[in-house]
A tleap script that builds the chain and sets N, CA, C and O, in Angstrom:
source leaprc.protein.ff14SB
mol = sequence {
  NMET ILE ASN GLY PHE ILE THR PHE PHE GLY
  THR ASN ASP LEU GLU ARG THR HIE ASP PHE
  TYR THR GLU ILE LEU GLY LEU LYS ILE LEU
  LYS ASP GLN GLY VAL CYS LYS ILE TYR LYS
  ILE ILE ASP ASN GLY SER ILE GLY PHE CYS
  GLU HIE ILE GLU PRO THR ILE LYS GLU LYS
  SER PRO ILE ILE THR PHE ILE CYS SER SER
  VAL ASP GLU LYS TYR ASN ALA LEU LYS ASP
  LYS GLU VAL ALA MET GLU LYS LEU PRO LYS
  LEU ASN GLU LYS PHE ASN ILE TYR HIE PHE
  PHE ILE LYS ASP PRO ASN GLY TYR THR LEU
  GLU PHE GLN LYS PHE LEU CGLU
}
set mol.1.N position { 0.841 -1.184 0.000 }
set mol.1.CA position { 0.000 0.000 0.000 }
set mol.1.C position { 0.889 1.251 0.000 }
set mol.1.O position { 1.843 1.339 0.773 }
set mol.2.N position { 0.575 2.193 -0.852 }
set mol.2.CA position { 1.283 3.483 -0.889 }
set mol.2.C position { 0.542 4.458 0.018 }
set mol.2.O position { -0.677 4.604 -0.076 }
set mol.3.N position { 1.291 5.125 0.898 }
set mol.3.CA position { 0.673 6.017 1.877 }
set mol.3.C position { 0.958 7.492 1.663 }
set mol.3.O position { 0.433 8.334 2.392 }
set mol.4.N position { 1.779 7.819 0.677 }
set mol.4.CA position { 2.110 9.223 0.462 }
set mol.4.C position { 2.917 9.403 -0.792 }
set mol.4.O position { 3.228 8.443 -1.496 }
set mol.5.N position { 3.261 10.667 -1.070 }
set mol.5.CA position { 3.956 10.994 -2.301 }
set mol.5.C position { 4.830 12.215 -2.082 }
set mol.5.O position { 4.369 13.230 -1.561 }
set mol.6.N position { 6.113 12.115 -2.486 }
set mol.6.CA position { 7.040 13.248 -2.467 }
set mol.6.C position { 7.707 13.310 -3.829 }
set mol.6.O position { 8.182 12.292 -4.332 }
set mol.7.N position { 7.749 14.480 -4.427 }
set mol.7.CA position { 8.522 14.695 -5.643 }
set mol.7.C position { 9.712 15.559 -5.273 }
set mol.7.O position { 9.557 16.598 -4.630 }
set mol.8.N position { 10.911 15.128 -5.680 }
set mol.8.CA position { 12.134 15.869 -5.373 }
set mol.8.C position { 12.665 16.568 -6.616 }
set mol.8.O position { 12.642 16.018 -7.717 }
set mol.9.N position { 13.144 17.791 -6.417 }
set mol.9.CA position { 13.760 18.596 -7.469 }
set mol.9.C position { 15.122 19.068 -6.989 }
set mol.9.O position { 15.355 19.195 -5.787 }
set mol.10.N position { 16.009 19.323 -7.921 }
set mol.10.CA position { 17.327 19.814 -7.581 }
set mol.10.C position { 17.337 21.317 -7.360 }
set mol.10.O position { 16.501 22.047 -7.892 }
set mol.11.N position { 18.300 21.763 -6.565 }
set mol.11.CA position { 18.491 23.190 -6.341 }
set mol.11.C position { 19.974 23.471 -6.112 }
set mol.11.O position { 20.703 22.637 -5.576 }
set mol.12.N position { 20.401 24.651 -6.525 }
set mol.12.CA position { 21.765 25.107 -6.249 }
set mol.12.C position { 21.803 26.061 -5.061 }
set mol.12.O position { 22.880 26.468 -4.626 }
set mol.13.N position { 20.621 26.421 -4.530 }
set mol.13.CA position { 20.541 27.358 -3.408 }
set mol.13.C position { 19.379 26.942 -2.507 }
set mol.13.O position { 18.263 27.444 -2.640 }
set mol.14.N position { 19.655 26.030 -1.603 }
set mol.14.CA position { 18.611 25.461 -0.756 }
set mol.14.C position { 17.972 26.504 0.158 }
set mol.14.O position { 16.760 26.464 0.372 }
set mol.15.N position { 18.754 27.431 0.700 }
set mol.15.CA position { 18.192 28.438 1.614 }
set mol.15.C position { 17.279 29.425 0.877 }
set mol.15.O position { 16.223 29.795 1.390 }
set mol.16.N position { 17.679 29.846 -0.311 }
set mol.16.CA position { 16.825 30.748 -1.101 }
set mol.16.C position { 15.533 30.035 -1.496 }
set mol.16.O position { 14.452 30.624 -1.466 }
set mol.17.N position { 15.658 28.769 -1.865 }
set mol.17.CA position { 14.480 27.961 -2.191 }
set mol.17.C position { 13.585 27.815 -0.969 }
set mol.17.O position { 12.364 27.937 -1.072 }
set mol.18.N position { 14.188 27.554 0.186 }
set mol.18.CA position { 13.420 27.432 1.432 }
set mol.18.C position { 12.651 28.717 1.733 }
set mol.18.O position { 11.465 28.672 2.056 }
set mol.19.N position { 13.322 29.853 1.626 }
set mol.19.CA position { 12.649 31.130 1.875 }
set mol.19.C position { 11.471 31.330 0.934 }
set mol.19.O position { 10.408 31.780 1.360 }
set mol.20.N position { 11.651 31.000 -0.341 }
set mol.20.CA position { 10.576 31.166 -1.321 }
set mol.20.C position { 9.373 30.289 -0.977 }
set mol.20.O position { 8.242 30.773 -0.938 }
set mol.21.N position { 9.612 29.017 -0.730 }
set mol.21.CA position { 8.498 28.090 -0.508 }
set mol.21.C position { 7.821 28.280 0.847 }
set mol.21.O position { 6.638 27.966 0.982 }
set mol.22.N position { 8.536 28.786 1.852 }
set mol.22.CA position { 7.897 29.033 3.146 }
set mol.22.C position { 7.348 30.450 3.256 }
set mol.22.O position { 6.202 30.638 3.665 }
set mol.23.N position { 8.151 31.449 2.895 }
set mol.23.CA position { 7.735 32.845 3.063 }
set mol.23.C position { 6.794 33.334 1.957 }
set mol.23.O position { 5.819 34.028 2.246 }
set mol.24.N position { 7.066 32.992 0.724 }
set mol.24.CA position { 6.254 33.472 -0.401 }
set mol.24.C position { 5.030 32.585 -0.613 }
set mol.24.O position { 3.911 33.091 -0.706 }
set mol.25.N position { 5.231 31.259 -0.690 }
set mol.25.CA position { 4.110 30.355 -0.950 }
set mol.25.C position { 3.401 29.899 0.321 }
set mol.25.O position { 2.268 29.422 0.258 }
set mol.26.N position { 4.052 30.039 1.466 }
set mol.26.CA position { 3.400 29.691 2.728 }
set mol.26.C position { 3.364 28.199 3.040 }
set mol.26.O position { 2.557 27.764 3.862 }
set mol.27.N position { 4.224 27.407 2.400 }
set mol.27.CA position { 4.255 25.974 2.703 }
set mol.27.C position { 4.976 25.736 4.032 }
set mol.27.O position { 5.862 26.499 4.417 }
set mol.28.N position { 4.588 24.691 4.707 }
set mol.28.CA position { 5.208 24.305 5.982 }
set mol.28.C position { 6.257 23.232 5.713 }
set mol.28.O position { 6.048 22.333 4.898 }
set mol.29.N position { 7.377 23.336 6.402 }
set mol.29.CA position { 8.418 22.327 6.237 }
set mol.29.C position { 7.989 21.048 6.959 }
set mol.29.O position { 7.564 21.076 8.114 }
set mol.30.N position { 8.114 19.941 6.253 }
set mol.30.CA position { 7.776 18.637 6.812 }
set mol.30.C position { 9.021 17.993 7.421 }
set mol.30.O position { 8.958 17.389 8.492 }
set mol.31.N position { 10.157 18.130 6.721 }
set mol.31.CA position { 11.394 17.516 7.190 }
set mol.31.C position { 12.587 18.271 6.618 }
set mol.31.O position { 12.637 18.574 5.426 }
set mol.32.N position { 13.537 18.565 7.485 }
set mol.32.CA position { 14.799 19.177 7.072 }
set mol.32.C position { 15.875 18.114 7.210 }
set mol.32.O position { 16.214 17.702 8.319 }
set mol.33.N position { 16.406 17.677 6.087 }
set mol.33.CA position { 17.424 16.624 6.085 }
set mol.33.C position { 18.820 17.188 5.838 }
set mol.33.O position { 19.732 16.450 5.465 }
set mol.34.N position { 18.986 18.470 6.040 }
set mol.34.CA position { 20.284 19.102 5.823 }
set mol.34.C position { 20.480 19.507 4.373 }
set mol.34.O position { 20.384 20.690 4.046 }
set mol.35.N position { 20.752 18.545 3.496 }
set mol.35.CA position { 20.943 18.849 2.068 }
set mol.35.C position { 19.638 18.761 1.294 }
set mol.35.O position { 19.601 19.073 0.103 }
set mol.36.N position { 18.563 18.338 1.959 }
set mol.36.CA position { 17.223 18.279 1.358 }
set mol.36.C position { 16.217 18.868 2.346 }
set mol.36.O position { 16.335 18.697 3.560 }
set mol.37.N position { 15.236 19.559 1.797 }
set mol.37.CA position { 14.123 20.048 2.616 }
set mol.37.C position { 12.837 19.622 1.924 }
set mol.37.O position { 12.690 19.744 0.708 }
set mol.38.N position { 11.899 19.114 2.744 }
set mol.38.CA position { 10.632 18.604 2.231 }
set mol.38.C position { 9.511 19.458 2.804 }
set mol.38.O position { 9.485 19.757 3.998 }
set mol.39.N position { 8.573 19.851 1.918 }
set mol.39.CA position { 7.467 20.733 2.292 }
set mol.39.C position { 6.139 20.023 2.068 }
set mol.39.O position { 5.924 19.378 1.041 }
set mol.40.N position { 5.263 20.154 3.042 }
set mol.40.CA position { 3.942 19.544 2.959 }
set mol.40.C position { 3.041 20.404 2.075 }
set mol.40.O position { 2.946 21.617 2.256 }
set mol.41.N position { 2.386 19.754 1.119 }
set mol.41.CA position { 1.432 20.452 0.265 }
set mol.41.C position { 0.011 20.073 0.668 }
set mol.41.O position { -0.829 20.939 0.913 }
set mol.42.N position { -0.245 18.777 0.734 }
set mol.42.CA position { -1.527 18.251 1.208 }
set mol.42.C position { -1.210 17.108 2.170 }
set mol.42.O position { -0.039 16.802 2.390 }
set mol.43.N position { -2.224 16.476 2.741 }
set mol.43.CA position { -2.014 15.469 3.780 }
set mol.43.C position { -0.878 14.503 3.481 }
set mol.43.O position { 0.031 14.373 4.301 }
set mol.44.N position { -0.893 13.837 2.372 }
set mol.44.CA position { 0.131 12.841 2.074 }
set mol.44.C position { 0.888 13.150 0.791 }
set mol.44.O position { 1.416 12.247 0.143 }
set mol.45.N position { 0.941 14.420 0.426 }
set mol.45.CA position { 1.654 14.849 -0.768 }
set mol.45.C position { 2.616 15.971 -0.436 }
set mol.45.O position { 2.240 16.973 0.172 }
set mol.46.N position { 3.876 15.788 -0.846 }
set mol.46.CA position { 4.904 16.757 -0.499 }
set mol.46.C position { 5.820 17.026 -1.685 }
set mol.46.O position { 5.827 16.296 -2.676 }
set mol.47.N position { 6.592 18.102 -1.548 }
set mol.47.CA position { 7.593 18.461 -2.541 }
set mol.47.C position { 8.906 18.673 -1.806 }
set mol.47.O position { 8.932 19.241 -0.714 }
set mol.48.N position { 9.989 18.216 -2.408 }
set mol.48.CA position { 11.283 18.357 -1.773 }
set mol.48.C position { 12.310 18.951 -2.719 }
set mol.48.O position { 12.205 18.811 -3.937 }
set mol.49.N position { 13.296 19.611 -2.149 }
set mol.49.CA position { 14.394 20.200 -2.919 }
set mol.49.C position { 15.703 19.761 -2.284 }
set mol.49.O position { 15.863 19.814 -1.065 }
set mol.50.N position { 16.645 19.323 -3.128 }
set mol.50.CA position { 17.909 18.784 -2.643 }
set mol.50.C position { 19.085 19.417 -3.373 }
set mol.50.O position { 19.045 19.650 -4.581 }
set mol.51.N position { 20.139 19.691 -2.595 }
set mol.51.CA position { 21.362 20.261 -3.173 }
set mol.51.C position { 22.150 19.248 -3.995 }
set mol.51.O position { 22.889 19.638 -4.899 }
set mol.52.N position { 22.010 17.971 -3.704 }
set mol.52.CA position { 22.792 16.954 -4.415 }
set mol.52.C position { 22.126 16.479 -5.712 }
set mol.52.O position { 22.662 15.614 -6.404 }
set mol.53.N position { 20.962 17.044 -6.039 }
set mol.53.CA position { 20.278 16.734 -7.301 }
set mol.53.C position { 20.483 17.917 -8.244 }
set mol.53.O position { 20.237 19.063 -7.868 }
set mol.54.N position { 20.922 17.647 -9.441 }
set mol.54.CA position { 21.144 18.691 -10.451 }
set mol.54.C position { 19.794 19.259 -10.908 }
set mol.54.O position { 18.920 18.495 -11.317 }
set mol.55.N position { 19.606 20.589 -10.846 }
set mol.55.CA position { 18.370 21.164 -11.391 }
set mol.55.C position { 18.259 20.857 -12.890 }
set mol.55.O position { 19.233 20.975 -13.633 }
set mol.56.N position { 17.074 20.468 -13.310 }
set mol.56.CA position { 16.806 20.178 -14.716 }
set mol.56.C position { 15.707 21.116 -15.167 }
set mol.56.O position { 14.537 20.935 -14.831 }
set mol.57.N position { 16.100 22.125 -15.936 }
set mol.57.CA position { 15.143 23.151 -16.328 }
set mol.57.C position { 15.266 23.408 -17.819 }
set mol.57.O position { 16.351 23.673 -18.336 }
set mol.58.N position { 14.143 23.323 -18.488 }
set mol.58.CA position { 14.059 23.728 -19.885 }
set mol.58.C position { 13.029 24.843 -19.937 }
set mol.58.O position { 12.649 25.367 -18.890 }
set mol.59.N position { 12.569 25.218 -21.107 }
set mol.59.CA position { 11.688 26.377 -21.232 }
set mol.59.C position { 10.515 26.335 -20.255 }
set mol.59.O position { 10.307 27.298 -19.517 }
set mol.60.N position { 9.758 25.267 -20.229 }
set mol.60.CA position { 8.641 25.148 -19.282 }
set mol.60.C position { 8.619 23.763 -18.655 }
set mol.60.O position { 7.554 23.269 -18.286 }
set mol.61.N position { 9.744 23.152 -18.535 }
set mol.61.CA position { 9.764 21.793 -18.040 }
set mol.61.C position { 10.770 21.681 -16.915 }
set mol.61.O position { 11.902 22.134 -17.087 }
set mol.62.N position { 10.431 21.111 -15.783 }
set mol.62.CA position { 9.104 20.608 -15.457 }
set mol.62.C position { 8.174 21.739 -15.019 }
set mol.62.O position { 8.616 22.847 -14.714 }
set mol.63.N position { 6.898 21.437 -14.996 }
set mol.63.CA position { 5.911 22.372 -14.456 }
set mol.63.C position { 5.405 21.781 -13.143 }
set mol.63.O position { 4.912 20.654 -13.105 }
set mol.64.N position { 5.531 22.548 -12.082 }
set mol.64.CA position { 5.011 22.140 -10.772 }
set mol.64.C position { 3.664 22.838 -10.624 }
set mol.64.O position { 3.601 24.064 -10.536 }
set mol.65.N position { 2.592 22.058 -10.597 }
set mol.65.CA position { 1.244 22.620 -10.581 }
set mol.65.C position { 0.611 22.478 -9.210 }
set mol.65.O position { 0.590 21.397 -8.622 }
set mol.66.N position { 0.096 23.596 -8.715 }
set mol.66.CA position { -0.651 23.634 -7.466 }
set mol.66.C position { -2.120 23.869 -7.813 }
set mol.66.O position { -2.440 24.817 -8.529 }
set mol.67.N position { -3.011 23.019 -7.316 }
set mol.67.CA position { -4.440 23.162 -7.559 }
set mol.67.C position { -5.002 24.102 -6.493 }
set mol.67.O position { -4.794 23.898 -5.297 }
set mol.68.N position { -5.715 25.133 -6.944 }
set mol.68.CA position { -6.238 26.172 -6.047 }
set mol.68.C position { -7.752 26.262 -6.154 }
set mol.68.O position { -8.324 26.012 -7.215 }
set mol.69.N position { -8.394 26.618 -5.058 }
set mol.69.CA position { -9.833 26.872 -5.116 }
set mol.69.C position { -10.104 28.250 -5.717 }
set mol.69.O position { -11.138 28.453 -6.354 }
set mol.70.N position { -9.179 29.205 -5.519 }
set mol.70.CA position { -9.320 30.535 -6.104 }
set mol.70.C position { -7.987 30.980 -6.705 }
set mol.70.O position { -7.080 31.411 -5.994 }
set mol.71.N position { -7.893 30.866 -8.010 }
set mol.71.CA position { -6.688 31.266 -8.730 }
set mol.71.C position { -6.458 32.768 -8.594 }
set mol.71.O position { -5.325 33.208 -8.395 }
set mol.72.N position { -7.520 33.551 -8.698 }
set mol.72.CA position { -7.377 35.005 -8.602 }
set mol.72.C position { -6.861 35.437 -7.221 }
set mol.72.O position { -6.026 36.337 -7.128 }
set mol.73.N position { -7.350 34.808 -6.162 }
set mol.73.CA position { -6.852 35.135 -4.816 }
set mol.73.C position { -5.367 34.833 -4.701 }
set mol.73.O position { -4.610 35.629 -4.143 }
set mol.74.N position { -4.945 33.688 -5.226 }
set mol.74.CA position { -3.529 33.319 -5.166 }
set mol.74.C position { -2.697 34.297 -5.986 }
set mol.74.O position { -1.623 34.711 -5.550 }
set mol.75.N position { -3.178 34.667 -7.159 }
set mol.75.CA position { -2.471 35.627 -8.008 }
set mol.75.C position { -2.301 36.954 -7.259 }
set mol.75.O position { -1.203 37.510 -7.218 }
set mol.76.N position { -3.377 37.449 -6.676 }
set mol.76.CA position { -3.324 38.727 -5.961 }
set mol.76.C position { -2.402 38.659 -4.743 }
set mol.76.O position { -1.729 39.638 -4.422 }
set mol.77.N position { -2.368 37.523 -4.070 }
set mol.77.CA position { -1.485 37.358 -2.916 }
set mol.77.C position { -0.015 37.353 -3.336 }
set mol.77.O position { 0.841 37.849 -2.604 }
set mol.78.N position { 0.279 36.794 -4.514 }
set mol.78.CA position { 1.666 36.680 -4.965 }
set mol.78.C position { 2.184 37.921 -5.690 }
set mol.78.O position { 3.386 38.187 -5.671 }
set mol.79.N position { 1.305 38.675 -6.323 }
set mol.79.CA position { 1.773 39.798 -7.147 }
set mol.79.C position { 2.440 40.896 -6.329 }
set mol.79.O position { 3.230 41.668 -6.872 }
set mol.80.N position { 2.145 40.980 -5.052 }
set mol.80.CA position { 2.756 41.987 -4.188 }
set mol.80.C position { 4.028 41.496 -3.503 }
set mol.80.O position { 4.612 42.224 -2.700 }
set mol.81.N position { 4.466 40.277 -3.806 }
set mol.81.CA position { 5.622 39.698 -3.126 }
set mol.81.C position { 6.861 39.616 -4.007 }
set mol.81.O position { 7.727 38.774 -3.772 }
set mol.82.N position { 6.959 40.466 -5.007 }
set mol.82.CA position { 8.126 40.511 -5.898 }
set mol.82.C position { 8.425 39.152 -6.527 }
set mol.82.O position { 9.572 38.705 -6.564 }
set mol.83.N position { 7.380 38.511 -7.017 }
set mol.83.CA position { 7.503 37.224 -7.693 }
set mol.83.C position { 7.454 37.471 -9.201 }
set mol.83.O position { 6.682 38.306 -9.674 }
set mol.84.N position { 8.273 36.748 -9.946 }
set mol.84.CA position { 8.307 36.890 -11.413 }
set mol.84.C position { 7.053 36.265 -12.019 }
set mol.84.O position { 7.001 35.057 -12.252 }
set mol.85.N position { 6.047 37.096 -12.271 }
set mol.85.CA position { 4.796 36.640 -12.878 }
set mol.85.C position { 4.953 36.621 -14.388 }
set mol.85.O position { 5.528 37.544 -14.965 }
set mol.86.N position { 4.450 35.581 -15.028 }
set mol.86.CA position { 4.547 35.506 -16.484 }
set mol.86.C position { 3.405 36.251 -17.168 }
set mol.86.O position { 3.644 37.018 -18.100 }
set mol.87.N position { 2.171 36.038 -16.719 }
set mol.87.CA position { 0.998 36.688 -17.305 }
set mol.87.C position { -0.129 36.681 -16.292 }
set mol.87.O position { -0.049 36.015 -15.260 }
set mol.88.N position { -1.177 37.427 -16.595 }
set mol.88.CA position { -2.377 37.403 -15.762 }
set mol.88.C position { -3.035 36.029 -15.838 }
set mol.88.O position { -2.834 35.301 -16.810 }
set mol.89.N position { -3.828 35.666 -14.813 }
set mol.89.CA position { -4.579 34.408 -14.908 }
set mol.89.C position { -5.457 34.418 -16.151 }
set mol.89.O position { -5.990 35.454 -16.549 }
set mol.90.N position { -5.599 33.229 -16.762 }
set mol.90.CA position { -6.407 33.153 -17.977 }
set mol.90.C position { -7.073 31.792 -18.100 }
set mol.90.O position { -6.684 30.819 -17.453 }
set mol.91.N position { -8.076 31.758 -18.939 }
set mol.91.CA position { -8.800 30.543 -19.269 }
set mol.91.C position { -8.019 29.782 -20.332 }
set mol.91.O position { -7.598 30.362 -21.333 }
set mol.92.N position { -7.829 28.507 -20.120 }
set mol.92.CA position { -7.221 27.633 -21.116 }
set mol.92.C position { -8.320 26.670 -21.554 }
set mol.92.O position { -8.615 25.692 -20.867 }
set mol.93.N position { -8.924 26.961 -22.707 }
set mol.93.CA position { -10.060 26.175 -23.179 }
set mol.93.C position { -9.671 24.743 -23.539 }
set mol.93.O position { -10.468 23.820 -23.366 }
set mol.94.N position { -8.461 24.556 -24.034 }
set mol.94.CA position { -8.019 23.220 -24.431 }
set mol.94.C position { -8.087 22.237 -23.259 }
set mol.94.O position { -8.534 21.102 -23.425 }
set mol.95.N position { -7.643 22.674 -22.073 }
set mol.95.CA position { -7.624 21.804 -20.904 }
set mol.95.C position { -8.758 22.113 -19.914 }
set mol.95.O position { -8.868 21.460 -18.876 }
set mol.96.N position { -9.592 23.099 -20.232 }
set mol.96.CA position { -10.706 23.520 -19.391 }
set mol.96.C position { -10.236 23.851 -17.973 }
set mol.96.O position { -10.747 23.332 -16.980 }
set mol.97.N position { -9.229 24.747 -17.925 }
set mol.97.CA position { -8.676 25.194 -16.649 }
set mol.97.C position { -8.547 26.719 -16.667 }
set mol.97.O position { -8.568 27.353 -17.722 }
set mol.98.N position { -8.414 27.275 -15.482 }
set mol.98.CA position { -8.108 28.691 -15.291 }
set mol.98.C position { -6.795 28.708 -14.525 }
set mol.98.O position { -6.682 28.050 -13.491 }
set mol.99.N position { -5.775 29.465 -15.020 }
set mol.99.CA position { -4.449 29.321 -14.434 }
set mol.99.C position { -3.538 30.512 -14.712 }
set mol.99.O position { -3.852 31.395 -15.510 }
set mol.100.N position { -2.380 30.503 -14.012 }
set mol.100.CA position { -1.280 31.432 -14.296 }
set mol.100.C position { 0.021 30.766 -13.883 }
set mol.100.O position { 0.024 29.762 -13.170 }
set mol.101.N position { 1.131 31.342 -14.346 }
set mol.101.CA position { 2.454 30.790 -14.098 }
set mol.101.C position { 3.368 31.811 -13.428 }
set mol.101.O position { 3.246 33.015 -13.652 }
set mol.102.N position { 4.288 31.307 -12.600 }
set mol.102.CA position { 5.382 32.104 -12.048 }
set mol.102.C position { 6.648 31.249 -12.124 }
set mol.102.O position { 6.593 30.072 -12.482 }
set mol.103.N position { 7.776 31.848 -11.786 }
set mol.103.CA position { 9.036 31.109 -11.694 }
set mol.103.C position { 9.493 31.098 -10.243 }
set mol.103.O position { 9.353 32.093 -9.532 }
set mol.104.N position { 10.041 29.967 -9.806 }
set mol.104.CA position { 10.634 29.924 -8.475 }
set mol.104.C position { 12.105 30.327 -8.586 }
set mol.104.O position { 12.586 30.543 -9.698 }
set mol.105.N position { 12.836 30.435 -7.474 }
set mol.105.CA position { 14.233 30.887 -7.530 }
set mol.105.C position { 15.159 29.964 -8.327 }
set mol.105.O position { 16.240 30.383 -8.741 }
set mol.106.N position { 14.751 28.732 -8.541 }
set mol.106.CA position { 15.554 27.779 -9.298 }
set mol.106.C position { 15.316 27.883 -10.800 }
set mol.106.O position { 16.077 27.329 -11.594 }
set mol.107.N position { 14.255 28.597 -11.191 }
set mol.107.CA position { 13.879 28.683 -12.597 }
set mol.107.C position { 12.783 27.710 -12.973 }
set mol.107.O position { 12.371 27.654 -14.131 }
set mol.108.N position { 12.296 26.928 -11.987 }
set mol.108.CA position { 11.189 26.018 -12.278 }
set mol.108.C position { 9.916 26.820 -12.517 }
set mol.108.O position { 9.684 27.846 -11.876 }
set mol.109.N position { 9.099 26.341 -13.442 }
set mol.109.CA position { 7.805 26.958 -13.713 }
set mol.109.C position { 6.791 26.414 -12.716 }
set mol.109.O position { 6.622 25.202 -12.586 }
set mol.110.N position { 6.120 27.318 -12.018 }
set mol.110.CA position { 5.046 26.943 -11.108 }
set mol.110.C position { 3.734 27.396 -11.721 }
set mol.110.O position { 3.612 28.528 -12.190 }
set mol.111.N position { 2.771 26.517 -11.712 }
set mol.111.CA position { 1.445 26.820 -12.242 }
set mol.111.C position { 0.443 26.744 -11.095 }
set mol.111.O position { 0.497 25.833 -10.269 }
set mol.112.N position { -0.460 27.700 -11.054 }
set mol.112.CA position { -1.553 27.703 -10.095 }
set mol.112.C position { -2.817 27.601 -10.933 }
set mol.112.O position { -3.083 28.464 -11.769 }
set mol.113.N position { -3.600 26.543 -10.710 }
set mol.113.CA position { -4.742 26.302 -11.594 }
set mol.113.C position { -5.957 25.790 -10.861 }
set mol.113.O position { -5.887 25.280 -9.743 }
set mol.114.N position { -7.080 25.951 -11.545 }
set mol.114.CA position { -8.352 25.410 -11.089 }
set mol.114.C position { -8.986 24.694 -12.277 }
set mol.114.O position { -9.060 25.237 -13.379 }
set mol.115.N position { -9.450 23.447 -12.029 }
set mol.115.CA position { -10.193 22.721 -13.059 }
set mol.115.C position { -11.587 23.320 -13.157 }
set mol.115.O position { -12.196 23.632 -12.134 }
set mol.116.N position { -12.098 23.484 -14.362 }
set mol.116.CA position { -13.394 24.111 -14.564 }
set mol.116.C position { -14.504 23.107 -14.899 }
set mol.116.O position { -15.590 23.504 -15.322 }
set mol.117.N position { -14.243 21.852 -14.717 }
set mol.117.CA position { -15.222 20.809 -15.052 }
set mol.117.C position { -16.460 20.900 -14.208 }
set mol.117.O position { -17.377 20.094 -14.368 }
savepdb mol mol.pdb
quit
């Protein structure tokens, strides 16, 4: 039986990443392993960043997507925090979602979206 899920990403600056994910996004740290830090997103789902993993970043890959009940509220909360916003929230008819993108300190693309089904 699987009881949880953690996705790990590489970082060259663990402290800057930690500040972004705790101070800007408001995530709580689940575990500090020294060279890795893990943040709780939902009950059994987490995201981790490690110094010993090479960051892999292309134009929009990977995309770390956070599902939100209010995309506009999240956008408004982030726009005042000196975050690199790509565009205003918009409707994506192809996937039937409402979303926007930002970049984290590592260059990863973060998406905040709501399914419109």
